[in-house]
N, C-alpha and C positions, 0 to 999 in steps of 0.2 A: 504494500500500500504506500503510495506517495502522497504526502501531505505538505501543504505550503508552510505552515507554522505549527509548532507544538500545540498552542492554545486553540487552533482550528480543529484539531482532532478531539481534544477533551480538556476539561478543566477539573477532572476527577482522577485522583491518584488510584482509587480502587478500580475504575474502569480501565486505566492504562495497564495496571498490574494484570487484570484478567486478560486483556488483549495480548500482552507479552507472554503470559503463561500459556495461552492457546497457541503460541508459536507463530503469530502473525508477524511477518517481516515488515517493519515500518521504516520509511525513509522520509526525512524532512528536508525541504528545499533550503531552509535557512540555517541548517546545521550540518556539520561534517558527519560522516557515517558514525553512528553510535553502536558500538559493539562491546561485548563482554560485560563484566560486573561493574566496571567503572562507568562505562557508557550508560548502562541501565540505571545506576545510581544517579548520574547527572540528569538523565531524562526524568526520573521520578522527582528530583528536586525542582526541576523546571516546571513540571506539572503541579507540584505542591504550591509553588509561587503563583502560578496561574489560578489555582483553586482559591488561594488566599485573596488574590486580586478580585476574582469574581464575587467572593463573599463581601469584600469591602465595597465594591460597586453597588451590590444589592442593598447593603445597609445604608449607604449614602442616598440612594434613590428612594428607599422607603422613608428615610428621615425627611427628605425634601418634599415628598408627596404629603406626608403628615403635616409638615409646617405649612404647605400651601393650603391644605384642607382647613387647618386651624385658622388661617387668615381669611377663610370664607371663599376661597377659590373653588369654583365648580370643576371637578376633575372629570375627564372622559370626553367632554364636548358632545356636540350634536353629531350624530352619525348619519344625518340626512333625514329624509322624509320618513315619518312613521307611517307605515302602510295601514290604511283603513281595512275593514273587513271586505269592502267591495274591491279594493285594490288586490288584496290577497286572493280573493275568488277569481278575479280576472287573470292573475298571474298563474294560479293553479290550472285554469282552463287553457291558457296559452301553452304551458308546459305539457299538459296532457295531449293537446293537439299535436305538438311537435313529436312527442313520444309515439303517438298513434301513427303519424305520418312515417316516422322512421321504421316502426314495426311493419307497416304495410310495404315499405321499400325492401327490407331485408327478410321479411317473413318467408317468402317463397324460397329464398336461398337457404335459410336455416332448415326449412322443411326438407328440401332436397338433400342437404348434408346429413340430416338425421335419417332419411330414407336410405342413404348410401352407407350408413353405419356409424356416423359420428355420434357418440353418446356423451362425451365429456365436454365441458366448457372449453377446454384447451383445443380439442379437435374442431369444435364449431368455430372458435376464434381463428384458428389456423386456416380453416376452409374459407372463412369470410375474407381474411387477409389475402389468400391466394386468388380470390375472385375480385379483389380490388375494393372491398368495402372497408373503409377506415372507420371503425366503429367507436373509437374512443381516443381522445388526444393523448391520454396517459399511455394507452396501448401502443400508439405509434412511437412515443418516446422510449418506452421500455422494451420495444422490439421483440414482441413475441409472448409476453406474459398474457395469460388468458383470463377472461371472465370479468373484466372490470365493468362492462356494461350489460352483461347477460346474466342476471340473477334468476330470471324465469323464462327459459326458452321452451318450457313444456307446452305452452299454448300454440306453438307453431307446428 
């Protein structure tokens, strides 16, 4: 595993220890190669300092938020429009219409894949990918992991 900086991997000595005990070979772009007992000791000390720094940042942030709240500052801010019941219903209807349109688009392909013997979500996802159906953005990024958009294909 190649990591840019030690604190990008973890700020937990316990996690680093488990990682090293599992035999994971870790290389850091900002450090020379760390090997042997001395290297492991130095690495754990660096992570301990990062863990301390994270704790101090957390404490300062909590103190600043508490002080702001004590001064009467409203925390969190407005996250935008609060949807009314009508807006939520329209949103649900629009999402359902998109889902129904997508199901109508890929339904025949899923049925054909199932008829051809595809029984697992992975087999169905692979079949859809092979036929050019990009069924999920995450699916495309993860290059081949199945099932992110197909929880219930039994209706096809």
